[in-house]
N, C-alpha and C positions, 0 to 999 in steps of 0.2 A: 504493499499500499503505500510506504514511505516513496519506494522508488517510481511509481506511479504519478505522485504528487510532483515529485522533481521533476520528471518528464513533461508533465502539463504545465509547469511553471516555466520549464526551459523553451517548449513551445510557444507560450503565450509572449515569452521576452522576444523571440525570433520574429513573430508574428507583428508586434508592435514596431520592431526596428526595422523589419521590411517594409511596413506602410509609412514610415517617416523618410524613405528614400525620394528621391527626385523620379519624376517618370521617366520612362526611356528616352523621351524625346529631349526632355531638359537636360538630364545627364549628357547625351551626345552633345547638346550645344554648349555643354560648359567644359567638354574634355579635350579642348584645342591643345592643352598643355604646352611643350616646349616650343613647337611649332609656332603657334599664336604669340608667345612670349617672344622670339626671334622676331617674327614680322612686327610687333609692337615696338621694339626697340630699334628696328629700321626706321618706322614710321618718327620716332622721336628725334633719330639723326637727321630724317628730312625735315623736320621742324627746325632743329637747331642750325641747319645749313640755311634754312629760309629766313631766319632770325640774323643770323650772321651777313647773308646778303643785303638785308635792309640796312643793318648797321653801315656797311661798306658802299652803298647805294649801288649796288651791282645787280642791275636788271637781269643779265643774262643768267647769273647764277640763280638769283630769285626765281626768275620763270622756270628755270630747268627743274623746279620742285614742284611745278603745278603742272596737272594734264592740260592738253590743248581744248579739251572739252569740259574744262572747269565750270562748275555752275556755283555760284556765289550769292550768299543772301548777306548784304553789307549792314554794317553797323547803323546806319543812318536809314531813317524811314524813308522807303521808296515806293509806297503803297505795295509792299511785299512782292515785288517783282524780283525775279531769279535773273541774275546777270551772267555774263560769260566772262571768258578769259580776256578779252580786248579791254572790256570795262575794267575788269580787274588790274590789269596792267595800267590803264590810264590813271586809277586812283592811287597805285603805287607812285607813279611819277608825279602826282601832286605831293605826296608826302616827301620824295626824294627832293622836289623844288623847295618846298616850304620850311623843312625841318633838317636839323643836323643831328649826328650822334643818337640816331632811332636806337634803340636798345632794348630787348626783350629781357625782363627778369622773372625767370621761371617761379611761379610759387608764390611770389610777392604779393601781398595783399590778403592772403588767406589769415583766418584767424590762427589756425595751427600754424606754425611758421615751420612744423617737421612736416606737414603733409605735402604728398609729391605734387607738382602741376602737372603731370601726365596721368591721364586714366583712360581705360577702355574695358569693355566688356559690360556685362551688368547681372548682378545677382538677382535683382527685384527689377520688376517692371510693370507698371499699370497696363501695358498691352499685352494681351493674351499671346502665349507663346514667343514672347520677345526677350526671355532670358537667353544671354548667350556668352561664351568667351571669346567671340570674334573680337580682333584689336580696332575692327571698323568701328567708326564713331567715336573715334579718339577724343577726349576732353581735354582742353588744354586751358590753364589757369595761371594768371600773373600778371604783371604791371609793365605795360611799355613806357619808356621816358625818351624825351628827346630835346633839343634846344629850338626854338622857333628862331629860323635864319634871319627875319628881318629886325626882330626885338630882342633876341637874346634870352627869350623867357624860356626857363626851365618848365618843361611840362611832365606830368605823370598822367597815366590814364589805365586804370584797372581793366582787365581784358579777360574775357571767356569766350572759346570757342570751340566749335564742334567741328571736326574734319573727318571726312571720309577719304580713304586712299585707294588707287586702282591697283592691278596685279604688277603694274611695275614700280609700285611704292612711290606714286607722285599723288598729290593731292587733288581729288577729282571733285569733291565738294567741300565747301566752306561756310559755315554760318558764323557769324561775328556778332559780339556784344561788347560795347564799350560806350562810355558817355563822351560821344563827339563834341557836344555844347560845351562839356566840362575843359577842352582843350582850349576853346576860345574865351571861356572865363579865366583859365589862368593866364593867358597871353594878355587879355584886357586889365587883368588885376596887377601884372607885373608893370606893364605901360603906365598905369594909374599911381603907382608907387615909386617909379623911377624917373 
């Protein structure tokens, strides 16, 4: 009788533990492992090259990190129109023309200073079947700084972006969020106080 109780208890524990496991679909989506990690690290390198090219005002290097078919949702309001690679390149040139020493500071501005600047995959999602270990949908957090060429104003802009990459490890989609009007306010404040 004692053995039967132990066997029943062990069976119950196994059933409870197995019911807590992810569904096979979710488990498969979360099992990318080392390959996904390697892809994610390449994507971080791509973004690092992007930021370096921005700082050096090297358009050729910068554009080598994005796909010719880029879809871009800019930080400024434009009636939610998705723009292409030429629109993106034109906006980058505006930054090159108006600012110097444009620098990305990964993770700066996060409350937890030890939190990483780059994230990908998702353990939870409000969309059914959206749990994934895929490095696509990489989220980038940080602060951009620059010097306004005309006035010498030092500006800072907290940044959040979602980047999707193609199979060539080029940025295929960008959704940007930052306070564009805050940049102008910092410039105006600098001019008023100098």
